[in-house]
C-alpha positions as CSV (number, residue, x, y, z in Angstrom):
1,M,19.9,-60.5,2.0
2,T,23.4,-60.0,4.3
3,P,23.6,-58.0,6.0
4,T,26.1,-55.4,4.5
5,D,22.5,-55.6,1.9
6,T,20.7,-54.7,4.2
7,V,22.3,-52.0,6.3
8,A,22.5,-50.5,2.7
9,L,18.8,-51.0,1.6
10,A,18.1,-49.0,5.7
11,V,20.5,-46.3,4.8
12,T,18.8,-45.9,1.5
13,T,15.3,-46.0,2.1
14,L,16.6,-43.0,5.5
15,H,17.9,-41.7,2.9
16,T,14.8,-41.2,0.1
17,K,12.8,-40.2,4.0
18,V,15.0,-37.3,4.6
19,S,15.2,-36.3,0.8
20,D,11.2,-36.6,0.5
21,A,11.4,-34.4,3.5
22,M,13.5,-31.7,3.1
23,A,11.8,-31.5,-0.2
24,K,8.0,-30.8,0.9
25,L,9.8,-28.6,4.0
26,A,11.5,-26.8,0.7
27,A,7.8,-26.0,-1.0
28,A,6.2,-25.2,2.2
29,L,9.1,-22.5,2.9
30,A,8.7,-21.6,-0.4
31,L,4.8,-20.9,-0.1
32,V,5.2,-19.0,2.8
33,L,7.4,-16.9,0.3
34,A,5.0,-16.0,-1.9
35,C,1.9,-15.9,0.3
36,A,4.2,-13.2,2.3
37,G,4.9,-11.3,-1.5
38,V,1.7,-11.1,-2.0
39,A,0.6,-9.9,1.1
40,S,3.2,-6.9,1.0
41,A,2.1,-6.7,-2.5
42,Y,-0.4,-3.7,-1.9
43,P,0.3,0.4,-2.5
44,S,2.2,1.1,0.6
45,F,4.8,-1.8,-0.8
46,W,5.2,-0.2,-4.2
47,A,5.7,3.1,-2.7
48,S,8.4,2.5,-0.6
49,E,10.2,-0.2,-3.2
50,Y,9.2,2.0,-6.8
51,A,8.3,5.2,-5.9
52,P,10.1,7.6,-8.4
53,S,9.0,10.9,-6.0
54,C,7.0,12.2,-3.3
55,T,3.9,12.4,-5.5
56,A,4.0,9.6,-7.6
57,V,1.5,6.8,-7.7
58,P,2.2,3.3,-10.5
59,T,1.5,4.1,-13.8
60,A,2.6,0.7,-14.4
61,G,2.0,-3.0,-13.7
62,K,4.3,-4.0,-10.9
63,A,5.0,-7.9,-10.2
64,C,1.7,-9.6,-10.1
65,H,-0.6,-6.3,-9.8
66,K,-1.9,-5.7,-14.1
67,A,-2.0,-1.8,-15.3
68,P,-3.4,0.6,-12.9
69,M,-6.7,1.5,-13.6
70,M,-8.2,4.9,-12.7
71,D,-11.0,4.5,-10.3
72,A,-14.1,6.8,-10.5
73,R,-15.8,5.1,-7.6
74,T,-13.3,6.2,-4.7
75,V,-14.1,9.6,-3.2
76,V,-11.7,12.1,-2.0
77,S,-12.6,14.8,0.7
78,L,-11.2,17.6,2.4
79,V,-13.1,18.4,5.2
80,P,-12.2,21.7,7.5
81,A,-10.0,20.4,10.9
82,A,-12.5,22.4,13.2
83,G,-15.2,20.2,11.2
84,G,-17.7,21.2,9.1
85,A,-18.5,20.1,5.2
86,P,-16.0,19.1,2.7
87,V,-14.4,22.6,1.0
88,K,-14.8,22.8,-3.0
89,T,-11.4,25.6,-2.6
90,A,-8.5,25.1,0.3
91,C,-7.4,27.7,2.0
92,A,-3.3,28.2,1.7
93,G,-2.0,26.6,5.4
94,K,-5.1,25.8,6.9
95,A,-5.7,22.2,8.5
96,Y,-7.5,19.8,6.6
97,T,-9.0,15.9,7.0
98,V,-8.6,14.3,4.0
99,K,-11.1,11.8,3.7
100,I,-11.4,8.6,1.7
101,S,-13.8,6.1,0.7
102,F,-13.7,3.5,-1.1
103,P,-16.8,1.1,-2.8
104,E,-15.1,-2.3,-1.2
105,A,-12.4,-2.4,1.7
106,R,-9.0,-1.1,0.5
107,L,-5.5,-0.6,1.4
108,A,-3.9,2.4,0.2
109,Y,-1.0,5.0,-0.4
110,L,-2.0,9.1,-0.2
111,T,-0.1,11.9,-2.0
112,L,-0.4,15.4,-1.6
113,S,1.0,17.7,-4.2
114,G,1.8,20.5,-1.4
115,G,1.5,21.0,1.3
116,A,2.3,17.9,4.6
117,V,0.5,15.3,6.2
118,T,0.6,16.4,9.4
119,V,0.7,13.1,11.3
120,K,2.9,10.4,10.4
121,N,3.5,6.7,10.6
122,A,6.8,4.6,9.6
123,L,6.1,4.3,6.0
124,N,5.7,8.6,5.3
125,S,9.3,10.3,6.4
126,A,10.9,13.3,6.8
127,K,11.7,12.8,2.8
128,C,8.0,12.9,2.2
129,P,6.4,14.5,4.1
130,N,3.4,14.9,1.6
131,T,3.1,10.8,2.2
132,F,0.6,8.8,4.5
133,T,0.5,4.7,4.0
134,F,-3.2,2.9,5.0
135,A,-2.1,-0.2,5.5
136,A,-0.2,-3.2,7.6
137,P,3.2,-1.7,8.8
138,T,1.4,1.3,10.1
139,G,-1.4,-0.2,11.9
140,F,-3.8,-0.1,9.4
141,S,-6.1,-3.3,8.0
142,P,-8.4,-3.3,4.5
143,S,-11.5,-0.7,5.2
144,R,-13.7,1.4,3.3
145,T,-12.8,4.3,4.5
146,F,-9.4,6.5,5.5
147,S,-8.6,9.4,6.8
148,T,-5.3,11.5,7.8
149,S,-4.9,15.4,8.4
150,A,-2.6,17.8,6.2
151,V,-2.3,21.3,5.7
152,A,-2.9,22.9,2.6
153,P,0.0,24.5,0.5
154,A,0.1,28.2,0.2
155,S,-1.0,28.6,-3.5
156,G,-1.9,26.8,-6.3
157,S,-4.2,23.2,-6.8
158,W,-3.9,21.1,-4.3
159,V,-3.7,17.1,-5.8
160,V,-4.8,14.6,-3.5
161,S,-3.6,11.3,-5.2
162,V,-4.6,7.8,-4.0
163,A,-3.4,4.3,-4.8
164,S,-5.0,1.1,-3.6
165,A,-5.9,-1.8,-3.9
166,T,-7.8,-4.5,-3.1
167,G,-5.4,-7.1,-2.5
168,G,-1.8,-8.6,-3.1
169,C,-2.1,-9.2,-6.5
170,A,-5.5,-6.8,-7.6
171,P,-4.6,-3.9,-10.0
172,F,-3.8,-0.7,-8.3
173,M,-6.7,1.4,-8.1
174,I,-5.8,5.5,-8.8
175,T,-7.8,8.5,-7.9
176,R,-7.0,12.1,-8.2
177,A,-9.0,14.7,-6.4
178,T,-7.7,18.1,-7.6
179,V,-8.6,21.4,-5.3
180,P,-7.9,25.0,-5.9
181,V,-5.6,27.0,-2.8
182,A,-6.6,30.4,-2.4
183,R,-6.3,33.2,0.8
184,C,-8.7,33.1,3.1
């Protein structure tokens, strides 16, 4: 083997090792990005990227999420802000604590058909004051219970809708509670 052949072999070997390393790095990066997408695929991601209105919750599958399922096991209750038992009828313009109880730890996105959430976080905005996001970007971890403060609308029925998920590709679970609003 001539010195030129030896150099050519060394360059080829080095090129192969660099190419292998680059391929492994690319695969690792793809895995990290895939995991990041899964971690973001909670109801809050749907709300920030796909919600057609401020009261919408998912009605079809999106990305890796399958079609949403109605969730009869989650409980939504309204408790007067001053405390007491959950109410069956809300008083117009009065403050309430909206409590959500899940059968297992989840993250969630809440919408109100009227009134406004009085505690704001990074993912609800002036555009949608009737929403609240329980997700990592707003300081929440998956939990079996969440609550936020809200003011009842002036009249009609108050629909509280909750889209939740147990993980990145779990189906969205949809819960709705309708509470009549009266002048009290």
